[in-house]
C-alpha positions as CSV (number, residue, x, y, z in Angstrom):
1,M,0.0,0.0,0.0
2,D,1.1,3.5,-0.7
3,A,2.9,4.8,2.4
4,R,1.2,8.2,2.1
5,I,-2.2,6.7,2.7
6,P,-2.9,6.9,6.5
7,E,-3.7,3.7,8.4
8,P,-6.4,2.8,9.1
9,Y,-8.2,4.2,6.1
10,L,-12.0,4.4,6.0
11,Y,-13.2,3.5,2.5
12,L,-16.7,4.8,1.6
13,D,-16.5,4.8,-2.2
14,Y,-17.9,1.4,-3.1
15,A,-19.8,2.8,-6.0
16,A,-16.5,3.6,-7.7
17,T,-15.0,0.2,-7.0
18,A,-15.5,-2.4,-4.3
19,P,-12.5,-4.1,-2.5
20,L,-11.8,-7.6,-3.7
21,C,-14.0,-9.9,-1.8
22,P,-12.7,-13.1,-0.1
23,E,-14.8,-15.3,-2.4
24,A,-13.3,-13.9,-5.5
25,A,-9.7,-14.0,-4.1
26,E,-10.2,-17.6,-3.1
27,A,-11.6,-18.6,-6.5
28,M,-8.7,-16.9,-8.3
29,A,-5.9,-18.1,-6.0
30,P,-5.2,-21.4,-8.0
31,F,-4.4,-19.2,-11.1
32,D,-1.6,-17.5,-9.2
33,E,0.5,-20.5,-8.4
34,P,3.8,-20.3,-10.2
35,G,5.0,-22.5,-13.0
36,A,3.3,-25.7,-14.1
37,A,1.0,-25.8,-11.0
38,S,-1.4,-23.4,-12.6
39,L,-0.8,-24.3,-16.3
40,A,-4.2,-26.0,-16.7
41,L,-6.0,-22.9,-15.6
42,N,-3.8,-20.3,-17.2
43,A,-3.7,-22.0,-20.6
44,N,-5.6,-20.5,-23.6
45,P,-9.2,-21.8,-23.3
46,N,-9.4,-22.0,-27.1
47,S,-6.6,-24.6,-27.3
48,L,-7.4,-28.2,-28.0
49,H,-4.7,-29.8,-25.7
50,G,-5.4,-30.8,-22.1
51,P,-4.5,-27.6,-20.4
52,G,-6.6,-25.6,-22.9
53,R,-9.6,-27.9,-22.2
54,A,-9.2,-27.4,-18.5
55,A,-9.1,-23.7,-18.9
56,Y,-12.2,-23.9,-21.1
57,R,-14.1,-25.9,-18.5
58,A,-13.2,-23.3,-15.9
59,L,-14.5,-20.5,-18.2
60,E,-17.7,-22.3,-19.0
61,Q,-18.4,-23.0,-15.3
62,A,-17.9,-19.3,-14.6
63,R,-20.3,-18.5,-17.4
64,R,-23.0,-20.9,-16.1
65,S,-22.6,-19.5,-12.6
66,L,-22.8,-15.9,-13.7
67,A,-25.8,-16.6,-16.0
68,Q,-27.6,-18.0,-12.9
69,C,-26.8,-14.9,-10.9
70,L,-28.2,-12.6,-13.6
71,G,-31.4,-14.6,-14.1
72,A,-30.5,-15.5,-17.7
73,R,-32.2,-18.5,-19.2
74,R,-29.1,-19.9,-20.9
75,P,-25.3,-19.7,-20.2
76,D,-24.6,-18.8,-23.8
77,E,-26.5,-15.5,-23.3
78,V,-23.5,-14.3,-21.3
79,T,-20.5,-12.9,-23.1
80,F,-17.4,-12.0,-21.1
81,T,-15.8,-8.6,-21.9
82,G,-12.9,-6.5,-20.8
83,G,-15.2,-4.5,-18.5
84,A,-18.5,-2.7,-18.5
85,T,-17.3,0.2,-20.7
86,E,-16.6,-2.4,-23.5
87,A,-20.0,-4.1,-22.8
88,D,-21.8,-0.8,-23.1
89,N,-20.0,0.2,-26.3
90,A,-20.6,-3.3,-27.8
91,A,-24.3,-3.1,-26.9
92,L,-24.9,0.4,-28.3
93,W,-23.1,-0.3,-31.6
94,G,-23.9,-4.0,-31.9
95,L,-27.6,-3.7,-31.3
96,A,-28.2,-0.4,-33.1
97,C,-26.4,-1.5,-36.3
98,A,-27.7,-5.0,-36.3
99,E,-31.3,-3.9,-35.9
100,R,-30.9,-1.2,-38.6
101,D,-29.5,-3.8,-41.0
102,R,-32.2,-6.4,-40.1
103,R,-34.9,-4.0,-40.9
104,A,-33.3,-3.0,-44.2
105,Q,-32.9,-6.7,-45.2
106,A,-36.6,-7.2,-44.3
107,G,-37.5,-4.5,-46.8
108,R,-38.6,-1.9,-44.3
109,P,-35.5,0.3,-43.8
110,A,-35.6,3.2,-41.4
111,A,-35.5,6.7,-43.0
112,Q,-33.0,7.5,-40.3
113,P,-32.4,4.9,-37.6
114,H,-33.2,6.3,-34.1
115,V,-31.5,5.5,-30.8
116,I,-32.8,6.7,-27.4
117,V,-30.7,6.9,-24.3
118,G,-31.2,8.5,-20.8
119,A,-29.5,11.8,-20.3
120,I,-28.1,10.6,-16.9
121,E,-26.4,7.5,-18.3
122,H,-22.8,6.7,-17.7
123,E,-20.4,8.2,-20.3
124,A,-19.8,4.6,-21.5
125,V,-23.4,4.8,-22.9
126,L,-23.5,8.5,-23.8
127,Q,-20.3,8.7,-25.8
128,P,-21.0,5.7,-28.1
129,A,-24.5,7.1,-28.6
130,R,-23.0,10.4,-29.7
131,A,-20.7,8.5,-32.0
132,L,-23.7,6.8,-33.5
133,R,-25.1,10.2,-34.2
134,A,-21.9,11.1,-36.1
135,A,-22.4,7.9,-38.0
136,G,-25.8,8.9,-39.2
137,F,-28.2,7.8,-36.5
138,R,-30.7,10.1,-34.9
139,V,-30.1,10.2,-31.2
140,T,-32.5,11.4,-28.4
141,E,-31.3,11.9,-24.8
142,L,-34.3,11.4,-22.5
143,P,-34.5,14.0,-19.7
144,A,-34.6,12.9,-16.0
145,S,-36.8,14.2,-13.3
146,R,-35.4,16.3,-10.5
147,Q,-35.4,13.1,-8.4
148,G,-33.3,11.3,-10.9
149,F,-35.8,9.1,-12.8
150,V,-36.4,8.6,-16.5
151,E,-40.1,8.4,-16.8
152,V,-42.1,6.0,-19.0
153,R,-44.2,8.8,-20.5
154,S,-41.0,10.6,-21.7
155,L,-40.0,7.4,-23.5
156,E,-43.4,7.0,-25.0
157,A,-43.2,10.5,-26.4
158,A,-39.8,9.9,-27.9
159,L,-40.4,6.6,-29.6
160,D,-41.3,6.4,-33.3
161,A,-41.3,3.9,-36.1
162,D,-37.6,4.4,-36.8
163,T,-36.4,3.7,-33.2
164,V,-34.1,0.7,-33.2
165,L,-32.7,0.8,-29.7
166,V,-33.4,2.3,-26.3
167,S,-30.8,2.2,-23.5
168,V,-31.6,3.3,-19.9
169,Q,-29.5,2.3,-16.9
170,A,-30.9,0.1,-14.1
171,A,-29.6,2.4,-11.3
172,N,-27.7,5.7,-11.3
173,S,-24.2,5.7,-9.7
174,E,-24.3,9.3,-8.5
175,V,-27.7,9.6,-6.8
176,G,-28.8,6.0,-6.6
177,S,-32.1,6.2,-8.4
178,V,-33.4,2.8,-9.5
179,Q,-35.1,3.2,-12.9
180,P,-38.4,1.5,-13.9
181,V,-36.5,-0.8,-16.3
182,A,-39.2,-3.4,-16.8
183,E,-41.8,-0.8,-17.7
184,L,-39.4,1.0,-20.0
185,A,-38.4,-2.2,-21.8
186,A,-42.0,-3.1,-22.3
187,C,-42.7,0.3,-23.8
188,A,-39.7,0.0,-26.1
189,H,-40.8,-3.5,-27.3
190,E,-44.3,-2.3,-28.0
191,A,-42.8,0.2,-30.4
192,G,-40.6,-2.5,-32.0
193,A,-37.3,-1.3,-30.5
194,L,-34.6,-3.3,-28.7
195,F,-33.8,-2.4,-25.1
196,H,-30.4,-2.4,-23.3
197,T,-29.7,-1.5,-19.7
198,D,-26.4,-0.7,-18.0
199,A,-27.0,-2.7,-14.8
200,V,-23.5,-2.2,-13.3
201,Q,-24.6,-0.5,-10.1
202,A,-27.7,-2.6,-9.6
203,L,-26.2,-6.1,-9.5
204,G,-25.7,-7.2,-5.9
205,K,-27.4,-4.1,-4.5
206,V,-31.0,-4.9,-5.5
207,P,-32.7,-8.1,-6.6
208,L,-32.1,-8.4,-10.4
209,S,-33.2,-10.8,-13.1
210,V,-32.6,-9.9,-16.8
211,E,-35.4,-12.4,-17.7
212,A,-37.9,-10.8,-15.4
213,L,-36.9,-7.3,-16.5
214,G,-37.5,-8.3,-20.1
215,V,-34.4,-6.6,-21.5
216,D,-32.6,-7.6,-24.7
217,A,-29.2,-6.8,-23.4
218,A,-27.5,-5.7,-20.1
219,S,-24.0,-4.7,-19.1
220,F,-22.2,-5.7,-15.9
221,S,-18.8,-5.1,-14.2
222,A,-16.9,-7.4,-11.8
223,H,-15.1,-4.8,-9.8
224,K,-18.3,-3.0,-8.7
225,L,-19.3,-6.0,-6.6
226,G,-16.0,-7.2,-5.2
227,G,-14.6,-9.0,-8.3
228,P,-11.4,-8.2,-10.1
229,R,-10.9,-5.2,-12.4
230,G,-10.7,-5.6,-16.1
231,V,-13.5,-8.0,-16.7
232,G,-17.2,-7.5,-17.4
233,A,-20.1,-9.2,-19.1
234,L,-22.7,-8.4,-21.7
235,Y,-26.0,-10.3,-21.5
236,L,-27.6,-10.8,-24.9
237,R,-31.0,-12.5,-25.0
238,A,-31.0,-15.4,-27.4
239,R,-31.7,-14.5,-31.0
240,T,-31.2,-10.8,-30.4
241,P,-29.7,-9.1,-33.5
242,F,-26.1,-8.2,-32.7
243,A,-23.1,-7.0,-34.7
244,P,-19.8,-7.6,-32.8
245,L,-17.7,-4.6,-32.0
246,L,-14.5,-6.6,-31.7
247,R,-13.7,-9.0,-34.6
248,G,-10.8,-11.4,-35.0
249,G,-10.6,-14.9,-33.7
250,G,-14.3,-15.5,-33.1
251,Q,-14.1,-16.2,-29.4
252,E,-17.3,-15.9,-27.3
253,S,-19.4,-17.4,-30.1
254,G,-18.2,-14.6,-32.4
255,R,-19.7,-11.9,-30.2
256,R,-16.4,-10.7,-28.7
257,S,-13.1,-11.8,-30.3
258,G,-10.0,-12.0,-28.1
259,T,-8.5,-14.6,-25.8
260,Q,-10.7,-14.7,-22.7
261,N,-9.6,-13.7,-19.2
262,V,-10.4,-17.0,-17.5
263,R,-9.0,-15.9,-14.1
264,G,-11.1,-12.7,-14.2
265,A,-14.2,-14.6,-15.3
266,V,-13.8,-17.1,-12.4
267,G,-13.4,-14.2,-10.0
268,F,-16.3,-12.3,-11.4
269,A,-18.6,-15.4,-11.1
270,A,-17.5,-16.0,-7.5
271,A,-18.1,-12.4,-6.5
272,A,-21.5,-12.4,-8.2
273,S,-22.5,-15.6,-6.5
274,A,-21.5,-14.2,-3.1
275,V,-23.4,-10.9,-3.4
276,T,-26.6,-12.3,-5.0
277,A,-26.9,-15.0,-2.3
278,R,-27.0,-12.4,0.4
279,V,-28.5,-9.4,-1.5
280,A,-31.6,-9.1,0.7
281,D,-29.7,-9.1,4.0
282,D,-27.0,-6.8,2.7
283,A,-29.5,-4.4,1.2
284,A,-31.3,-4.1,4.5
285,A,-28.1,-3.4,6.4
286,M,-26.9,-0.9,3.9
287,M,-30.3,0.9,3.8
288,A,-30.1,1.4,7.6
289,L,-26.7,3.1,7.1
290,R,-28.0,5.2,4.2
291,E,-30.8,6.5,6.4
292,R,-28.4,7.2,9.3
293,L,-26.3,9.2,6.9
294,Y,-29.1,11.2,5.3
295,G,-30.7,11.9,8.6
296,A,-27.5,13.4,10.1
297,L,-26.3,15.2,7.0
298,A,-29.7,16.8,6.3
299,A,-29.6,18.4,9.8
300,L,-26.6,20.5,8.8
301,P,-27.5,24.0,7.6
302,S,-25.2,24.0,4.6
303,V,-26.0,20.5,3.4
304,Q,-29.0,19.2,1.5
305,P,-29.8,15.8,0.1
306,T,-29.5,15.7,-3.6
307,V,-32.7,13.7,-3.9
308,D,-35.6,13.1,-1.6
309,V,-35.1,9.5,-0.3
310,A,-37.9,8.4,2.1
311,P,-37.0,6.0,4.9
312,G,-37.2,2.5,3.6
313,S,-37.5,3.6,0.0
314,L,-36.7,1.0,-2.6
315,D,-36.6,3.6,-5.4
316,Y,-33.0,4.3,-4.6
317,L,-29.9,2.1,-4.1
318,P,-29.4,1.1,-0.5
319,N,-25.7,1.8,-0.5
320,V,-25.6,5.4,-1.9
321,A,-26.1,8.7,-0.2
322,S,-25.7,11.9,-2.2
323,V,-25.7,15.5,-0.8
324,L,-25.0,19.0,-2.0
325,V,-22.8,21.3,0.1
326,E,-23.1,25.0,-0.3
327,G,-19.9,27.0,-0.5
328,L,-17.5,24.1,-1.1
329,E,-16.4,22.3,-4.3
330,S,-16.5,18.5,-4.6
331,E,-12.8,18.2,-5.2
332,T,-12.0,20.3,-2.1
333,M,-14.1,18.1,0.1
334,V,-12.9,14.8,-1.3
335,L,-9.3,15.9,-0.7
336,R,-10.0,17.1,2.8
337,F,-11.7,13.8,3.7
338,D,-8.8,12.0,2.2
339,G,-6.4,14.0,4.4
340,L,-8.4,12.7,7.4
341,G,-8.1,9.1,6.2
342,I,-11.6,8.8,4.6
343,G,-12.3,7.9,1.0
344,V,-15.5,9.4,-0.6
345,S,-16.2,11.0,-4.0
346,G,-18.0,13.8,-5.7
347,G,-19.8,11.5,-8.1
348,S,-18.7,9.1,-10.8
349,A,-15.0,8.1,-10.5
350,C,-14.8,8.2,-14.3
351,S,-15.2,12.0,-14.3
352,S,-13.5,12.8,-11.0
353,H,-10.7,14.9,-12.6
354,S,-13.1,17.1,-14.4
355,L,-13.9,20.6,-12.9
356,E,-17.2,20.7,-14.7
357,P,-20.4,20.0,-12.8
358,S,-21.7,16.4,-13.1
359,H,-23.7,15.9,-16.2
360,V,-26.1,13.7,-14.2
361,L,-26.9,16.5,-11.8
362,R,-27.2,19.1,-14.5
363,A,-29.6,16.8,-16.5
364,M,-31.7,16.5,-13.3
365,G,-32.0,20.3,-13.1
366,V,-29.6,20.9,-10.2
367,P,-28.2,24.5,-10.5
368,A,-24.5,24.6,-11.6
369,D,-23.3,26.2,-8.4
370,L,-24.9,23.6,-6.2
371,A,-23.8,20.7,-8.5
372,Q,-20.2,21.8,-8.0
373,G,-20.6,20.9,-4.3
374,A,-21.9,17.3,-4.8
375,L,-20.6,14.7,-2.3
376,R,-21.3,10.9,-2.6
377,V,-20.9,8.4,0.2
378,S,-21.2,4.7,-0.8
379,F,-20.7,1.6,1.1
380,G,-20.7,-2.2,0.9
381,R,-21.0,-5.5,2.8
382,D,-18.1,-4.6,5.2
383,T,-19.3,-1.2,6.2
384,V,-20.7,-0.9,9.7
385,A,-22.5,1.8,11.7
386,A,-19.2,2.8,13.4
387,D,-17.8,3.7,10.0
388,V,-20.7,5.9,9.3
389,D,-20.3,7.6,12.7
390,A,-16.6,8.1,12.0
391,F,-17.5,9.8,8.7
392,L,-20.1,12.0,10.4
393,A,-17.7,13.0,13.1
394,A,-15.3,14.2,10.3
395,V,-17.9,16.3,8.5
396,P,-17.7,19.4,10.7
397,K,-13.9,19.3,10.4
398,V,-14.1,19.2,6.6
399,L,-16.7,22.0,6.5
400,R,-14.5,24.2,8.6
401,W,-11.3,22.4,7.7
402,E,-10.0,21.6,11.1
403,G,-7.9,18.8,9.8
404,R,-4.3,18.9,8.6
405,A,-2.2,22.0,8.9
406,A,-1.5,21.7,5.1
407,A,-4.2,20.2,3.0
408,P,-3.3,18.3,-0.3
409,R,-3.5,20.4,-3.4
410,E,-7.1,21.2,-4.0
411,L,-8.1,20.5,-7.6
412,G,-11.1,22.8,-7.4
413,A,-9.2,25.8,-6.0
414,R,-9.5,29.0,-8.1
């Protein structure tokens, strides 16, 4: 560990990444044995020799296990990727282009194929959607309510005969809003469009079944739920039109070429099995922490909850609390907490080095000056009430900066 990080360090940024869980570490341990001891597992799973076949068996067992965790009907509906960003990009391009071409081949081409995404999506969805626009697609970004929800009526108004794909996340990483995915997917299907959801934040935090949601595709990430980094998955319902983003050796049934990360897939499946088995108990425990946080923070005069989360609400993730602090910038607060040995964030880790207000908060109608002071606290299975109390004890120090004599360089300083 970096010697500059104080010990003990209180980590409250699980929405950015979760620490590697014991189940994933144990499952991957045999892959880390040196030399021939791990040859059978570390071989290329596409090779025909004995070690290759052993690696293939491990990969397919991981696929079966993960498919069960996701509520998929068949293991071959799960494609392993290099992460959720790749899965999102593959879904946007692969579904939109394939459905466009399918309609053209059926003799009913779209005048201009139309893609709809939520305005509060992760950039891994927004950026490929904008690239599709540059490639000739018409793209609509659905607005979100002030409470962080994409409403079914907004989608109904945006759909038309040329809509080929709709993509709306299962849960928002910054404010925790859980979207009405089943209703949105049904609405898209009624109009003849495919439906994809970025379910990265939802898996392991709320009960989730891709079959019950009725989606055509869904993206997932291992490291958000205690698995290793660098591995994700794309769920594709059987017979869904799809044009692969990565082409080459034809691995993953031709949907994602490239030698598979067997070790990562095994760790991903182990982490997913662990969190889905205890999702109800973990959610109840984390919800109690969420309400403890919101109750205490809302009592401070300069702090307001970003969204209205009623006690016991299932409309928001149980492990995310988001507030807006007047008079301070997110980067300043994050660095002050870090100086006190506490890790939190201002929002999505993927945009943490940007000085611009969160696109999520702006799309929700939060004024720019308030959005600059966003603070997100997120936790996981190992977080306890004492951790929340330690964070709350540090808040007055951060607001008045009674911490270190010299704070780290503040990215948001003017």
